C-alpha positions in Angstrom: 20.0 -21.7 39.0 22.3 -18.7 40.1 21.8 -15.3 38.9 25.3 -15.6 37.1 24.3 -18.7 35.3 20.8 -17.3 33.7 20.7 -17.3 29.9 21.0 -13.5 30.1 18.3 -10.9 28.1 20.0 -7.6 27.5 18.0 -4.6 28.6 16.2 -2.6 26.4 12.9 -3.2 24.1 14.3 -5.3 21.8 15.3 -9.2 23.2 18.9 -10.2 22.8 20.4 -13.1 24.4 23.6 -11.8 25.1 25.8 -14.6 25.6 24.7 -16.1 22.3 24.6 -13.0 20.8 21.1 -13.7 18.9 18.4 -11.3 19.2 15.0 -12.5 19.2 12.1 -11.2 16.3 14.4 -7.7 16.5 12.1 -4.9 14.9 15.8 -3.5 13.1 18.3 -5.2 11.3 20.7 -7.2 13.3 23.9 -9.7 12.4 21.8 -13.0 13.7 18.5 -13.1 14.5 15.5 -15.7 15.4 12.3 -14.9 13.7 9.6 -16.9 15.2 6.8 -16.1 12.0 6.1 -13.9 9.2 4.1 -11.2 10.7 5.4 -7.8 9.8 6.1 -6.6 13.5 8.4 -9.4 14.0 10.4 -9.3 11.0 13.6 -7.0 9.7 15.9 -7.5 7.3 18.8 -9.3 9.3 22.0 -10.6 7.8 21.5 -13.9 9.2 18.3 -15.3 10.3 17.1 -18.5 12.1 13.6 -19.9 11.5 11.4 -22.8 10.6 11.2 -23.9 6.9 7.5 -22.5 6.2 8.5 -19.3 7.8 11.5 -18.9 5.5 9.1 -19.7 2.7 6.7 -16.7 3.6 9.8 -14.4 4.1 10.9 -14.7 0.7 7.2 -14.7 -0.6 6.0 -11.9 1.3 9.1 -9.6 2.1 11.7 -10.8 -0.7 14.1 -11.7 2.0 16.8 -13.4 0.2 17.3 -17.1 0.6 21.1 -17.1 1.3 20.1 -15.2 4.3 18.1 -17.8 5.8 19.0 -20.7 8.0 16.0 -23.1 8.1 15.7 -25.4 11.4 13.2 -28.0 11.4 11.0 -28.5 14.7 12.6 -30.6 17.3 15.9 -30.8 15.4 18.4 -29.3 17.7 21.3 -27.2 16.2 24.4 -26.0 17.7 25.2 -22.5 18.3 28.3 -21.3 20.2 28.1 -22.8 23.6 24.2 -23.3 23.4 21.9 -26.0 21.9 18.8 -24.3 19.8 15.6 -25.8 19.4 12.5 -24.8 17.8 9.3 -25.9 18.7 5.7 -25.3 17.0 3.8 -22.2 18.6 0.5 -22.7 17.0 0.1 -18.9 16.1 0.2 -18.9 12.2 1.6 -21.7 9.8 5.3 -22.0 10.5 5.3 -20.3 13.8 7.7 -21.0 16.2 9.1 -21.1 19.9 12.8 -21.2 20.9 14.2 -23.3 23.2 17.9 -22.5 24.3 20.0 -24.8 26.1 23.4 -23.3 27.5 25.7 -26.4 27.6 28.3 -25.1 29.7 26.2 -24.0 32.8 23.1 -26.5 32.3 20.6 -23.6 32.1 17.7 -23.2 29.7 15.3 -20.8 28.4 12.0 -20.8 26.5 11.3 -17.9 24.3 7.3 -18.7 23.3 7.3 -15.5 20.7 3.4 -15.4 19.8 1.4 -18.3 20.3 -1.6 -20.1 21.5 -1.8 -23.6 22.9 -5.3 -24.4 21.6 -5.5 -26.5 18.6 -6.6 -24.7 15.1 -7.1 -26.1 11.5 -4.6 -24.5 9.6 -1.5 -24.2 11.9 0.7 -26.9 13.7 -0.4 -27.4 17.3 2.1 -25.9 20.0 4.3 -27.9 22.1 6.8 -26.8 24.6 9.7 -27.9 26.6 10.6 -27.6 30.2 13.1 -24.1 31.2 14.6 -22.5 33.9 13.6 -19.1 32.5 10.2 -18.6 30.5 10.2 -15.2 28.2 6.4 -15.2 27.2 4.1 -13.1 25.4 1.3 -11.3 27.3 -1.2 -10.1 24.8 -4.1 -11.0 26.5 -2.6 -10.9 30.0 -5.7 -9.7 31.9 -8.3 -12.1 33.4 -11.1 -10.9 31.4 -9.7 -12.0 28.0 -10.9 -15.7 28.5 -12.2 -16.9 24.8 -15.0 -19.3 24.0 -14.4 -22.9 22.9 -13.1 -23.4 19.3 -16.6 -25.2 19.0 -18.2 -22.2 20.0 -16.3 -19.6 18.2 -16.9 -21.7 14.8 -20.5 -21.6 15.5 -20.6 -17.8 15.8 -19.1 -17.7 12.5 -21.6 -19.8 11.1 -24.3 -17.7 12.9 -22.9 -14.9 11.1 -23.0 -16.3 7.7 -26.5 -17.9 8.0 -28.2 -14.4 9.1 -26.2 -12.3 6.6 -27.2 -14.7 3.9 -30.9 -14.9 5.1 -30.9 -10.9 5.0 -29.7 -11.3 1.5 -26.5 -9.7 2.2 -22.6 -10.6 1.7 -21.0 -11.9 4.6 -17.4 -10.7 4.8 -15.1 -12.1 7.2 -12.0 -9.8 8.0 -8.8 -11.2 9.3 -5.1 -10.7 8.8 -4.1 -11.7 5.3 -1.3 -14.3 6.7 -2.3 -16.4 9.7 -5.9 -15.5 10.3 -7.5 -15.6 6.8 -6.1 -19.2 6.5 -7.7 -20.4 9.5 -11.1 -18.8 8.4 -10.9 -20.8 5.1 -10.0 -23.9 6.9 -13.2 -23.5 9.0 -15.3 -22.7 6.2 -14.0 -25.7 4.4 -14.6 -28.1 7.1 -18.2 -27.0 7.4 -18.7 -26.9 3.3 -19.5 -23.1 3.1 -18.5 -21.4 -0.5 -16.3 -18.6 0.1 -13.7 -16.4 -2.5 -10.9 -14.7 -1.4 -9.2 -10.9 -1.8 -6.1 -10.9 -3.9 -4.1 -10.2 -0.6 -5.9 -13.4 1.1 -5.1 -15.4 -1.8 -1.7 -14.6 -2.2 -0.8 -15.5 1.4 -2.7 -18.6 1.2 -0.9 -19.7 -2.3 2.2 -18.9 -0.7 1.3 -21.0 2.2 0.3 -23.9 0.1 3.6 -23.7 -1.8 5.3 -24.3 1.9 3.6 -27.5 2.1 0.7 -26.2 4.5 -2.6 -28.2 3.7 -5.0 -25.7 2.6 -7.4 -25.6 -0.3 -6.9 -23.6 -3.5 -7.7 -20.0 -3.0 -10.5 -18.9 -5.4 -10.4 -15.1 -6.1 -13.0 -13.0 -5.7 -14.2 -11.4 -9.0 -16.2 -8.1 -9.2 -19.5 -9.5 -8.1 -19.5 -12.2 -5.0 -21.1 -15.5 -6.0 -24.8 -15.8 -4.6 -24.2 -17.8 -1.2 -20.6 -17.2 -0.9 -18.9 -15.2 1.9 -16.0 -13.1 1.2 -12.5 -13.7 3.3 -10.5 -10.4 3.1 -7.9 -8.3 5.2 -9.0 -5.6 7.3 -7.9 -2.9 5.2 -10.6 -4.1 2.5 -13.0 -1.8 4.7 -11.6 1.3 2.9 -11.4 -0.1 -0.3 -13.5 1.2 -3.6 -14.4 -2.8 -3.9 -16.6 -2.4 -0.9 -18.2 0.8 -1.4 -19.6 -0.9 -5.0 -20.9 -3.6 -3.2 -25.0 -3.4 -2.5 -25.2 -5.3 1.1 -21.8 -5.9 2.6 -22.0 -7.3 6.0 -18.6 -7.3 8.0 -17.4 -9.1 11.1 -13.9 -8.7 12.3 -12.4 -11.8 13.6 -9.6 -11.0 16.3 -9.7 -11.9 20.1 -10.1 -8.1 20.8 -13.9 -9.1 20.1 -14.1 -10.0 23.9 -14.1 -6.4 24.3 -17.8 -5.3 23.8 -16.6 -1.8 22.0 -14.7 -4.0 19.4 -17.2 -3.6 16.5 -17.1 0.1 16.9 -13.3 0.3 17.1 -12.9 -1.7 14.0 -15.9 0.1 11.9 -17.5 -3.5 11.5 -21.1 -4.8 11.8 -19.7 -7.9 14.1 -16.8 -8.9 15.8 -15.8 -12.7 16.6 -13.2 -14.0 19.0 -11.1 -15.9 16.7 -7.5 -15.4 17.9 -4.3 -16.7 17.0 -3.0 -16.0 20.7 -3.3 -17.7 23.9 -5.7 -16.1 26.4 -5.4 -15.4 29.8 -5.8 -18.9 31.4 -3.5 -20.4 28.9 -1.0 -17.8 29.5 -1.3 -19.3 33.2 -1.3 -22.8 32.1 1.9 -22.2 30.1 3.9 -21.4 33.4 2.5 -24.8 34.9 3.5 -26.9 32.1 7.0 -25.2 31.3 7.9 -24.9 35.4 10.4 -22.0 35.1 12.2 -20.5 38.0 11.9 -17.4 36.4 9.3 -15.6 34.3 10.1 -12.6 32.1 6.8 -11.1 30.2 6.7 -9.1 27.0 4.3 -7.8 24.5 1.2 -7.2 25.8 -0.1 -6.6 29.9 3.3 -7.6 31.0 3.1 -5.7 34.3 -0.3 -7.2 35.2 0.5 -10.9 33.7 3.8 -10.9 35.9 1.6 -9.7 38.9 -0.9 -12.6 38.6 2.1 -15.0 38.2 3.8 -13.7 41.4 0.4 -14.2 43.1 0.7 -18.0 42.1 4.2 -17.9 43.5 6.3 -17.7 40.4 9.3 -15.1 40.3 8.0 -12.9 37.5 8.6 -9.5 36.0 8.1 -7.5 32.8 10.9 -7.1 30.9 10.2 -3.3 30.6 10.3 -2.6 34.2 8.1 -0.7 36.6 6.6 -3.8 38.4 4.3 -2.6 41.1 5.1 -4.8 43.7 2.6 -6.2 46.2 2.5 -6.0 50.0 1.5 -9.5 50.8 
């Protein structure tokens, strides 16, 4: 693959496929954009949006984006776009999240954009799949070697232990996670272990939107003024600053985040506990992604970009941060 025939990304913080004139998860309105999932930091009011059907429904439900702006593309069903073939692949981040695989039919070159993703399976999202590509554009949220998540089984055990300990102490366990994505995964875990729970209004709204989009989840039970005895509450992190929690007798809170791997996490979030339930790939899975995709070139974005690129270069990949300032190794 010569540089002249790469699928090109324009320079700058926003990701733009130059020849396709397609923006990737742009933060500001663009004429044509691929939106990988419905988290706010990946969404803007573009004139024309390519996304999965589940993401399309969530964009309408959460942000009121007009249906006529949305082009829904099913997973694994290629569509033509100028001289390119575009395929959406499940990303495993949240319900409906997708990677974008691009083939330049004129030059027989390819690119895979991961967006936010994880490789491990979960209870509330599609499992990620991938295709080989000449260029890999990958997130690097947990791009340092210290970010190694426990197994899914161990994480679920931590959640159940937190619940059991709180209830034994006659406290109300409150599990905190983003209202879209993390909250549905928490609910699916509690359902699998037959643990009763109720939901904050924000969480219930997003869970119902996911159900409307065809995601298999239990109908959300809305929390009343009093949390029923023996129940947990699933809520968004902002719930910590609400008047409702200040009126609860014995709340006991745990934040659900991959950043719980940092010892200071519970102090940073102001919670009693922190459990490393993550919807991002950890460091070993970031490296594994490169091995699976077998790219000739890797571009790192969003996170520890320079550090991950350096680690990948140590494994003989041609890897660079999209934002520049890579520290070259003297080997």
